[in-house]
C-alpha positions as CSV (number, residue, x, y, z in Angstrom):
1,M,0.0,0.0,0.0
2,K,1.2,3.5,-0.9
3,D,-0.5,6.7,-0.1
4,E,0.2,10.2,-1.2
5,L,-1.4,13.6,-0.8
6,T,-0.5,16.3,-3.3
7,F,-1.6,20.0,-3.4
8,Y,-1.9,22.0,-6.6
9,A,-2.8,25.7,-6.9
10,C,-5.1,26.6,-9.8
11,D,-6.9,29.8,-10.8
12,T,-10.6,29.2,-10.3
13,K,-11.4,30.3,-13.8
14,V,-8.9,27.9,-15.3
15,L,-10.2,25.1,-13.1
16,E,-13.9,25.6,-14.0
17,E,-13.6,26.6,-17.7
18,K,-10.6,24.7,-19.0
19,I,-10.2,21.6,-16.8
20,M,-13.7,20.6,-15.4
21,T,-15.3,21.1,-18.8
22,R,-13.2,18.2,-20.3
23,D,-14.6,14.7,-20.7
24,M,-12.5,12.8,-18.1
25,V,-12.7,9.2,-17.0
26,D,-11.0,9.2,-13.6
27,G,-9.1,11.4,-11.0
28,T,-5.7,10.8,-12.5
29,E,-6.8,12.9,-15.6
30,I,-7.7,15.8,-13.3
31,A,-4.2,15.7,-11.8
32,G,-2.7,15.6,-15.2
33,H,-4.6,18.6,-16.4
34,L,-3.8,20.5,-13.2
35,E,-0.1,19.8,-13.9
36,R,-0.4,21.2,-17.4
37,L,-2.9,24.1,-17.0
38,G,-2.6,25.1,-13.4
39,Q,0.5,26.0,-11.4
40,P,2.9,23.1,-11.0
41,H,2.2,21.0,-8.0
42,L,3.1,22.7,-4.7
43,G,4.1,19.6,-2.8
44,T,3.5,15.9,-2.2
45,L,3.5,13.9,1.1
46,Y,4.1,10.2,0.5
47,F,3.9,7.4,3.0
48,K,4.8,3.8,2.2
49,S,3.9,2.0,5.5
50,V,0.8,3.8,6.8
51,S,-2.2,5.2,5.1
52,I,-2.9,9.0,5.1
53,G,-6.5,8.1,4.4
54,D,-6.9,5.8,7.4
55,I,-5.3,8.5,9.6
56,F,-7.6,11.2,8.3
57,R,-10.7,9.0,8.6
58,K,-9.9,8.1,12.2
59,L,-9.2,11.8,13.1
60,E,-12.5,12.7,11.6
61,E,-14.3,10.1,13.7
62,L,-12.6,11.2,16.9
63,T,-12.6,15.0,16.4
64,G,-15.5,15.7,14.1
65,A,-13.3,17.8,11.7
66,P,-14.2,17.1,8.0
67,F,-10.9,15.4,7.0
68,K,-12.8,13.7,4.2
69,F,-12.5,17.0,2.2
70,L,-8.7,16.5,2.1
71,L,-9.3,13.0,0.7
72,G,-11.4,14.4,-2.2
73,M,-14.6,13.1,-0.6
74,G,-17.7,15.0,0.5
75,A,-19.3,18.1,-1.0
76,R,-16.0,19.6,-2.3
77,R,-14.9,16.6,-4.4
78,L,-14.1,17.1,-8.0
79,E,-15.6,14.5,-10.3
80,P,-14.7,12.1,-11.8
81,C,-12.9,10.5,-9.0
82,G,-11.3,7.1,-8.4
83,P,-10.5,4.3,-8.7
84,V,-7.3,5.2,-6.9
85,T,-7.2,9.0,-7.2
86,Y,-9.6,11.5,-5.5
87,C,-9.5,15.2,-6.0
88,G,-11.1,18.0,-3.9
89,R,-11.2,21.8,-3.6
90,Q,-9.8,23.1,-0.4
91,I,-10.2,26.2,1.6
92,P,-6.6,27.0,2.5
93,S,-7.5,28.6,5.9
94,E,-9.1,25.3,6.9
95,L,-5.8,23.5,6.7
96,G,-4.8,25.2,9.9
97,E,-7.9,23.6,11.6
98,F,-6.9,20.2,10.4
99,A,-3.3,20.7,11.6
100,F,-4.7,21.9,15.0
101,Q,-6.7,18.7,15.4
102,I,-3.6,16.6,14.7
103,E,-1.7,18.7,17.3
104,N,-4.5,18.2,19.8
105,M,-4.3,14.4,19.5
106,Q,-0.5,14.6,20.0
107,K,-1.0,16.8,23.1
108,L,-3.6,14.3,24.4
109,Q,-1.0,11.6,24.3
110,R,1.4,13.7,26.4
111,K,-1.2,15.0,28.9
112,A,-0.8,13.7,32.4
113,E,-4.3,14.0,33.8
114,L,-7.2,13.1,31.5
115,T,-10.9,13.5,31.9
116,E,-13.0,10.4,31.3
117,K,-13.9,11.5,27.8
118,E,-10.3,12.4,27.0
119,Q,-9.2,8.9,28.2
120,E,-11.8,7.3,26.0
121,T,-10.7,9.3,23.0
122,L,-7.0,8.5,23.7
123,S,-7.7,4.8,24.1
124,K,-9.4,4.7,20.7
125,W,-6.6,6.7,19.1
126,E,-3.8,4.6,20.6
127,A,-5.5,1.4,19.6
128,F,-5.8,2.7,16.1
129,L,-2.1,3.7,16.0
130,E,-1.1,0.3,17.1
131,K,-3.4,-1.4,14.6
132,I,-1.9,0.6,11.6
133,Q,1.6,0.1,13.1
134,I,2.5,3.8,13.1
135,D,6.0,3.0,14.3
136,K,6.8,1.8,10.8
137,E,6.5,5.5,9.6
138,P,8.2,7.5,12.4
139,G,7.2,11.1,12.5
140,C,4.3,10.8,10.1
141,L,1.8,12.7,12.2
142,E,4.2,15.6,12.6
143,A,4.9,15.5,8.8
144,L,1.2,15.6,8.1
145,K,0.7,18.6,10.4
146,K,3.7,20.5,8.9
147,F,2.5,19.7,5.4
148,L,-1.0,21.1,6.0
149,L,0.3,24.3,7.8
150,K,2.7,25.0,4.9
151,Y,-0.2,25.7,2.5
152,K,-2.8,27.3,4.8
153,D,-2.2,30.8,3.5
154,R,-2.2,29.8,-0.2
155,V,-4.0,31.5,-3.0
156,P,-5.4,31.0,-5.6
157,E,-7.6,27.9,-5.3
158,L,-6.0,24.9,-3.6
159,I,-6.7,21.4,-5.0
160,S,-5.9,18.2,-3.1
161,I,-5.1,15.0,-4.9
162,Y,-5.3,11.9,-2.7
163,T,-3.9,8.7,-4.3
164,R,-3.9,5.3,-2.7
165,W,-2.7,2.2,-4.4
């Protein structure tokens, strides 16, 4: 399993008039058109041993933050998507919120005295981390947080491309 999350910047007019009007079969075509017609990709985060998607889905479950948007799912997805590539429009300022939620989970792990609710959340989080064998990809949570914060002030439109194969 390999996972990668890539961000592209693209002028909204170019996205809507030149890219989304094309007849495309899957998400890899959107990524290709973004590469050619938008600004070159801003950055890619790539993990070999753990799944970015699994981490984001668990964080969404535990925190309620809509991490599915980063995975190209939900109301802001760009169609067509799949079978391995999912694209979505992002609001750059929200990336700070996602990074904040990752940081909160990291703080929860270091916190000495926990409330009952915090202990329950931490137990679920640690069981998940053990299940996905997070130690095979040391520092991946910190890398995710820094990657998101790097693009939180970005303009024009920010497009995420999530690929899992």
